[in-house]
N, CA, C and O atoms as CSV, one atom per row, in Angstrom:
chain,resi,resn,atom,element,x,y,z
A,1,MET,N,N,81.205,-46.761,-26.604
A,1,MET,CA,C,80.641,-48.076,-26.912
A,1,MET,C,C,80.759,-48.330,-28.413
A,1,MET,O,O,80.416,-47.482,-29.237
A,2,LYS,N,N,81.251,-49.515,-28.741
A,2,LYS,CA,C,81.398,-49.873,-30.148
A,2,LYS,C,C,80.042,-50.216,-30.734
A,2,LYS,O,O,79.090,-50.545,-30.026
A,3,LYS,N,N,79.990,-50.128,-32.054
A,3,LYS,CA,C,78.740,-50.414,-32.746
A,3,LYS,C,C,78.310,-51.869,-32.520
A,3,LYS,O,O,77.127,-52.153,-32.335
A,4,SER,N,N,79.288,-52.785,-32.539
A,4,SER,CA,C,78.966,-54.211,-32.354
A,4,SER,C,C,78.397,-54.479,-30.956
A,4,SER,O,O,77.468,-55.273,-30.807
A,5,GLU,N,N,78.957,-53.813,-29.927
A,5,GLU,CA,C,78.452,-53.966,-28.555
A,5,GLU,C,C,77.027,-53.448,-28.441
A,5,GLU,O,O,76.175,-54.052,-27.789
A,6,PHE,N,N,76.791,-52.324,-29.086
A,6,PHE,CA,C,75.471,-51.708,-29.064
A,6,PHE,C,C,74.436,-52.624,-29.718
A,6,PHE,O,O,73.327,-52.787,-29.210
A,7,LEU,N,N,74.817,-53.220,-30.854
A,7,LEU,CA,C,73.905,-54.129,-31.555
A,7,LEU,C,C,73.626,-55.383,-30.725
A,7,LEU,O,O,72.516,-55.914,-30.753
A,8,LYS,N,N,74.637,-55.857,-29.986
A,8,LYS,CA,C,74.449,-57.016,-29.109
A,8,LYS,C,C,73.400,-56.720,-28.042
A,8,LYS,O,O,72.530,-57.545,-27.761
A,9,LEU,N,N,73.499,-55.517,-27.448
A,9,LEU,CA,C,72.537,-55.115,-26.417
A,9,LEU,C,C,71.124,-55.039,-26.981
A,9,LEU,O,O,70.160,-55.444,-26.331
A,10,LEU,N,N,71.014,-54.514,-28.198
A,10,LEU,CA,C,69.699,-54.390,-28.823
A,10,LEU,C,C,69.093,-55.750,-29.146
A,10,LEU,O,O,67.885,-55.948,-29.014
A,11,SER,N,N,69.937,-56.681,-29.568
A,11,SER,CA,C,69.425,-57.990,-29.976
A,11,SER,C,C,69.050,-58.876,-28.785
A,11,SER,O,O,68.296,-59.835,-28.946
A,12,LYS,N,N,69.568,-58.563,-27.590
A,12,LYS,CA,C,69.233,-59.350,-26.400
A,12,LYS,C,C,67.755,-59.206,-26.070
A,12,LYS,O,O,67.224,-58.097,-26.007
A,13,LYS,N,N,67.100,-60.340,-25.862
A,13,LYS,CA,C,65.677,-60.303,-25.512
A,13,LYS,C,C,65.551,-60.334,-23.998
A,13,LYS,O,O,66.249,-61.093,-23.326
A,14,SER,N,N,64.669,-59.517,-23.469
A,14,SER,CA,C,64.455,-59.517,-22.018
A,14,SER,C,C,63.570,-60.703,-21.654
A,14,SER,O,O,62.586,-60.986,-22.337
A,15,LYS,N,N,63.926,-61.388,-20.581
A,15,LYS,CA,C,63.160,-62.562,-20.161
A,15,LYS,C,C,61.833,-62.119,-19.543
A,15,LYS,O,O,61.800,-61.150,-18.785
A,16,PRO,N,N,60.746,-62.815,-19.859
A,16,PRO,CA,C,59.468,-62.479,-19.233
A,16,PRO,C,C,59.450,-62.884,-17.760
A,16,PRO,O,O,60.272,-63.686,-17.318
A,17,LEU,N,N,58.518,-62.332,-17.018
A,17,LEU,CA,C,58.382,-62.643,-15.591
A,17,LEU,C,C,58.128,-64.133,-15.391
A,17,LEU,O,O,58.702,-64.758,-14.500
A,18,ALA,N,N,57.274,-64.685,-16.218
A,18,ALA,CA,C,57.008,-66.121,-16.155
A,18,ALA,C,C,56.762,-66.612,-17.566
A,18,ALA,O,O,56.331,-65.850,-18.431
A,19,GLY,N,N,57.029,-67.852,-17.790
A,19,GLY,CA,C,56.855,-68.394,-19.137
A,19,GLY,C,C,57.807,-69.540,-19.340
A,19,GLY,O,O,57.650,-70.601,-18.735
A,20,ASN,N,N,58.791,-69.339,-20.184
A,20,ASN,CA,C,59.730,-70.414,-20.497
A,20,ASN,C,C,60.755,-70.642,-19.394
A,20,ASN,O,O,61.444,-71.662,-19.390
A,21,ASN,N,N,60.859,-69.719,-18.479
A,21,ASN,CA,C,61.816,-69.844,-17.390
A,21,ASN,C,C,61.397,-71.019,-16.497
A,21,ASN,O,O,60.343,-70.968,-15.862
A,22,ARG,N,N,62.210,-72.064,-16.448
A,22,ARG,CA,C,61.829,-73.288,-15.731
A,22,ARG,C,C,61.708,-73.086,-14.220
A,22,ARG,O,O,60.883,-73.725,-13.567
A,23,SER,N,N,62.530,-72.201,-13.673
A,23,SER,CA,C,62.532,-72.036,-12.218
A,23,SER,C,C,61.282,-71.312,-11.711
A,23,SER,O,O,60.953,-71.393,-10.528
A,24,PHE,N,N,60.595,-70.613,-12.598
A,24,PHE,CA,C,59.405,-69.868,-12.185
A,24,PHE,C,C,58.315,-70.110,-13.215
A,24,PHE,O,O,58.197,-69.357,-14.182
A,25,SER,N,N,57.524,-71.145,-13.020
A,25,SER,CA,C,56.549,-71.559,-14.027
A,25,SER,C,C,55.296,-70.688,-14.002
A,25,SER,O,O,55.071,-69.914,-13.071
A,26,MET,N,N,54.505,-70.831,-15.026
A,26,MET,CA,C,53.264,-70.060,-15.149
A,26,MET,C,C,52.301,-70.442,-14.023
A,26,MET,O,O,51.576,-69.595,-13.502
A,27,ARG,N,N,52.301,-71.712,-13.659
A,27,ARG,CA,C,51.421,-72.179,-12.583
A,27,ARG,C,C,51.781,-71.501,-11.269
A,27,ARG,O,O,50.909,-71.127,-10.485
A,28,ALA,N,N,53.086,-71.351,-11.044
A,28,ALA,CA,C,53.555,-70.692,-9.824
A,28,ALA,C,C,53.115,-69.233,-9.806
A,28,ALA,O,O,52.768,-68.693,-8.756
A,29,THR,N,N,53.132,-68.604,-10.973
A,29,THR,CA,C,52.708,-67.203,-11.061
A,29,THR,C,C,51.235,-67.080,-10.717
A,29,THR,O,O,50.834,-66.187,-9.970
A,30,LYS,N,N,50.438,-67.975,-11.262
A,30,LYS,CA,C,48.997,-67.936,-10.990
A,30,LYS,C,C,48.728,-68.122,-9.502
A,30,LYS,O,O,47.876,-67.448,-8.924
A,31,ARG,N,N,49.474,-69.054,-8.885
A,31,ARG,CA,C,49.300,-69.309,-7.462
A,31,ARG,C,C,49.700,-68.088,-6.647
A,31,ARG,O,O,49.073,-67.755,-5.641
A,32,LYS,N,N,50.753,-67.434,-7.104
A,32,LYS,CA,C,51.275,-66.276,-6.375
A,32,LYS,C,C,50.265,-65.127,-6.364
A,32,LYS,O,O,50.068,-64.475,-5.339
A,33,PHE,N,N,49.634,-64.889,-7.504
A,33,PHE,CA,C,48.747,-63.738,-7.613
A,33,PHE,C,C,47.277,-64.063,-7.359
A,33,PHE,O,O,46.436,-63.165,-7.381
A,34,ALA,N,N,46.958,-65.330,-7.119
A,34,ALA,CA,C,45.566,-65.710,-6.852
A,34,ALA,C,C,45.202,-65.344,-5.417
A,34,ALA,O,O,46.037,-65.407,-4.515
A,35,THR,N,N,43.954,-64.964,-5.224
A,35,THR,CA,C,43.505,-64.656,-3.863
A,35,THR,C,C,43.186,-65.962,-3.150
A,35,THR,O,O,42.933,-66.982,-3.792
A,36,ASN,N,N,43.200,-65.930,-1.843
A,36,ASN,CA,C,42.846,-67.105,-1.053
A,36,ASN,C,C,41.330,-67.256,-1.133
A,36,ASN,O,O,40.592,-66.470,-0.539
A,37,ARG,N,N,40.866,-68.270,-1.871
A,37,ARG,CA,C,39.438,-68.374,-2.150
A,37,ARG,C,C,38.793,-69.590,-1.508
A,37,ARG,O,O,39.406,-70.647,-1.364
A,38,GLN,N,N,37.551,-69.408,-1.131
A,38,GLN,CA,C,36.746,-70.498,-0.581
A,38,GLN,C,C,35.782,-70.938,-1.676
A,38,GLN,O,O,35.155,-70.103,-2.328
A,39,LYS,N,N,35.665,-72.238,-1.875
A,39,LYS,CA,C,34.808,-72.766,-2.933
A,39,LYS,C,C,33.578,-73.403,-2.301
A,39,LYS,O,O,33.702,-74.216,-1.385
A,40,PHE,N,N,32.405,-73.044,-2.779
A,40,PHE,CA,C,31.195,-73.705,-2.288
A,40,PHE,C,C,30.154,-73.769,-3.396
A,40,PHE,O,O,30.193,-72.998,-4.355
A,41,ARG,N,N,29.224,-74.701,-3.244
A,41,ARG,CA,C,28.215,-74.919,-4.275
A,41,ARG,C,C,26.815,-74.656,-3.756
A,41,ARG,O,O,26.468,-74.995,-2.624
A,42,ILE,N,N,26.020,-74.037,-4.625
A,42,ILE,CA,C,24.593,-73.886,-4.348
A,42,ILE,C,C,23.897,-74.537,-5.540
A,42,ILE,O,O,23.907,-73.999,-6.647
A,43,GLY,N,N,23.299,-75.689,-5.303
A,43,GLY,CA,C,22.685,-76.440,-6.397
A,43,GLY,C,C,23.753,-76.975,-7.334
A,43,GLY,O,O,24.613,-77.757,-6.929
A,44,VAL,N,N,23.693,-76.551,-8.586
A,44,VAL,CA,C,24.643,-77.018,-9.598
A,44,VAL,C,C,25.816,-76.049,-9.730
A,44,VAL,O,O,26.922,-76.447,-10.096
A,45,LYS,N,N,25.568,-74.788,-9.433
A,45,LYS,CA,C,26.574,-73.749,-9.663
A,45,LYS,C,C,27.633,-73.681,-8.558
A,45,LYS,O,O,27.311,-73.788,-7.374
A,46,THR,N,N,28.898,-73.503,-8.954
A,46,THR,CA,C,30.012,-73.386,-8.009
A,46,THR,C,C,30.411,-71.925,-7.883
A,46,THR,O,O,30.568,-71.227,-8.885
A,47,TYR,N,N,30.573,-71.468,-6.656
A,47,TYR,CA,C,30.963,-70.083,-6.397
A,47,TYR,C,C,32.313,-70.033,-5.702
A,47,TYR,O,O,32.656,-70.926,-4.927
A,48,TYR,N,N,33.075,-68.991,-5.982
A,48,TYR,CA,C,34.356,-68.765,-5.315
A,48,TYR,C,C,34.298,-67.418,-4.618
A,48,TYR,O,O,34.030,-66.403,-5.261
A,49,ILE,N,N,34.541,-67.390,-3.326
A,49,ILE,CA,C,34.521,-66.141,-2.568
A,49,ILE,C,C,35.847,-66.002,-1.835
A,49,ILE,O,O,36.316,-66.969,-1.235
A,50,PRO,N,N,36.471,-64.810,-1.870
A,50,PRO,CA,C,37.699,-64.606,-1.108
A,50,PRO,C,C,37.453,-64.849,0.380
A,50,PRO,O,O,36.434,-64.415,0.916
A,51,THR,N,N,38.372,-65.535,1.049
A,51,THR,CA,C,38.185,-65.894,2.456
A,51,THR,C,C,38.113,-64.668,3.350
A,51,THR,O,O,37.512,-64.711,4.423
A,52,LYS,N,N,38.720,-63.583,2.911
A,52,LYS,CA,C,38.646,-62.333,3.682
A,52,LYS,C,C,37.193,-61.920,3.885
A,52,LYS,O,O,36.797,-61.517,4.979
A,53,LEU,N,N,36.403,-62.026,2.817
A,53,LEU,CA,C,34.994,-61.638,2.897
A,53,LEU,C,C,34.233,-62.528,3.867
A,53,LEU,O,O,33.400,-62.047,4.636
A,54,ILE,N,N,34.517,-63.818,3.832
A,54,ILE,CA,C,33.839,-64.757,4.737
A,54,ILE,C,C,34.188,-64.429,6.182
A,54,ILE,O,O,33.322,-64.427,7.056
A,55,ARG,N,N,35.484,-64.149,6.425
A,55,ARG,CA,C,35.919,-63.813,7.787
A,55,ARG,C,C,35.232,-62.550,8.294
A,55,ARG,O,O,34.787,-62.502,9.441
A,56,THR,N,N,35.145,-61.528,7.448
A,56,THR,CA,C,34.505,-60.278,7.879
A,56,THR,C,C,33.011,-60.490,8.111
A,56,THR,O,O,32.428,-59.907,9.025
A,57,TYR,N,N,32.400,-61.324,7.281
A,57,TYR,CA,C,30.975,-61.619,7.429
A,57,TYR,C,C,30.704,-62.305,8.768
A,57,TYR,O,O,29.786,-61.913,9.488
A,58,TRP,N,N,31.502,-63.332,9.107
A,58,TRP,CA,C,31.313,-64.041,10.370
A,58,TRP,C,C,31.591,-63.139,11.563
A,58,TRP,O,O,30.928,-63.247,12.594
A,59,ALA,N,N,32.562,-62.257,11.428
A,59,ALA,CA,C,32.882,-61.327,12.515
A,59,ALA,C,C,31.701,-60.393,12.785
A,59,ALA,O,O,31.412,-60.065,13.935
A,60,LYS,N,N,31.019,-59.966,11.713
A,60,LYS,CA,C,29.866,-59.074,11.867
A,60,LYS,C,C,28.678,-59.799,12.485
A,60,LYS,O,O,27.956,-59.218,13.296
A,61,THR,N,N,28.464,-61.061,12.115
A,61,THR,CA,C,27.309,-61.802,12.636
A,61,THR,C,C,27.479,-62.181,14.107
A,61,THR,O,O,26.489,-62.320,14.825
A,62,LYS,N,N,28.710,-62.350,14.557
A,62,LYS,CA,C,28.957,-62.707,15.961
A,62,LYS,C,C,28.621,-61.567,16.910
A,62,LYS,O,O,28.129,-61.807,18.013
A,63,ASN,N,N,28.877,-60.331,16.499
A,63,ASN,CA,C,28.634,-59.164,17.385
A,63,ASN,C,C,27.181,-58.773,17.434
A,63,ASN,O,O,26.821,-57.821,18.127
C-alpha cells in the first residue's frame, strides 16, 4: 500500500448510524429504538408505560 493510499483511508470519516444521512434520519432512529408505549394521565401528570406491562397486568387480573 502506498503512503498516499494509506493517508486517504485515514482521512475518510466513518458515517454515523444516524445524523446527517438523509435516508435514515434521527427521528427514524428514535422511532426504531423506542418501546411501544401507552400514554395516560392521572390528574395533571402524564405517564408512559410500555404496552407489554399493561398486557401482562390484564392477563394476570383475568385469571
